Legacy VTK file of the C-alpha trace (Angstrom):
# vtk DataFile Version 3.0
C-alpha trace
ASCII
DATASET POLYDATA
POINTS 81 float
8.847 -11.942 -2.432
9.401 -9.422 0.334
10.301 -5.838 -0.490
12.147 -3.481 1.808
11.318 0.192 1.761
13.024 3.220 3.220
11.160 6.484 3.637
12.645 9.516 5.277
11.304 13.053 5.568
14.132 15.525 5.843
14.794 19.239 5.644
18.174 19.422 3.932
20.679 22.093 4.900
22.767 21.570 1.751
22.543 19.612 -1.501
24.172 16.388 -0.214
22.453 13.635 1.745
23.697 10.224 2.848
21.103 7.465 2.790
21.732 4.290 4.789
20.094 1.324 3.072
19.017 -1.889 4.801
21.093 -5.020 4.228
18.287 -6.532 2.082
18.965 -3.897 -0.601
22.695 -4.492 -0.915
23.568 -5.697 -4.420
20.106 -4.919 -5.795
18.892 -2.142 -8.056
17.043 0.483 -6.027
15.171 3.608 -7.035
15.752 6.838 -5.145
13.158 9.588 -5.573
13.303 13.051 -4.048
10.526 15.611 -4.300
9.327 18.578 -2.303
6.268 18.206 -0.077
4.081 21.086 1.062
4.775 20.585 4.736
5.870 17.862 7.083
2.535 18.037 8.888
0.546 17.359 5.691
2.563 14.243 4.927
2.372 12.866 8.443
-1.357 13.446 8.948
-3.159 10.175 9.379
-6.845 10.047 8.597
-8.885 9.098 11.640
-10.023 5.519 11.667
-13.660 4.984 10.886
-15.811 3.225 13.371
-17.641 0.079 12.364
-21.002 1.862 12.194
-19.698 4.326 9.574
-18.444 1.445 7.461
-21.732 -0.466 7.758
-23.723 2.618 6.710
-21.492 3.251 3.714
-21.730 -0.296 2.370
-25.328 -1.079 3.362
-26.638 0.209 0.018
-24.787 -2.529 -1.876
-26.263 -6.014 -2.243
-24.934 -8.712 0.044
-23.154 -11.391 -1.962
-22.130 -14.729 -0.545
-19.769 -17.235 -2.110
-20.306 -19.844 0.602
-21.802 -22.421 -1.776
-19.434 -21.747 -4.679
-17.221 -24.627 -5.721
-14.597 -24.343 -8.433
-14.755 -27.066 -11.082
-11.407 -27.279 -12.845
-12.724 -29.616 -15.554
-15.531 -27.223 -16.385
-13.166 -24.263 -16.446
-10.842 -26.000 -18.883
-13.612 -27.271 -21.180
-13.212 -25.090 -24.293
-15.588 -27.025 -26.572
LINES 1 82
81 0 1 2 3 4 5 6 7 8 9 10 11 12 13 14 15 16 17 18 19 20 21 22 23 24 25 26 27 28 29 30 31 32 33 34 35 36 37 38 39 40 41 42 43 44 45 46 47 48 49 50 51 52 53 54 55 56 57 58 59 60 61 62 63 64 65 66 67 68 69 70 71 72 73 74 75 76 77 78 79 80
């Protein structure tokens, strides 16, 4: 199932706003939420991407787990006795 989403950041000049919905939403129940944000800059800030070395250092303290040799046995999983 694919969901469509509309997100708009606006600074209203009055208490009415017209929202154009995509065709995928026509005839469906949609939820419209409006709330105040501190500033447009805070919402649009994207955290800088981490480089691969930072990620390796963060996760190096955890044990390495491999599921290469795992094989699911449906009969064993359904054996309730």
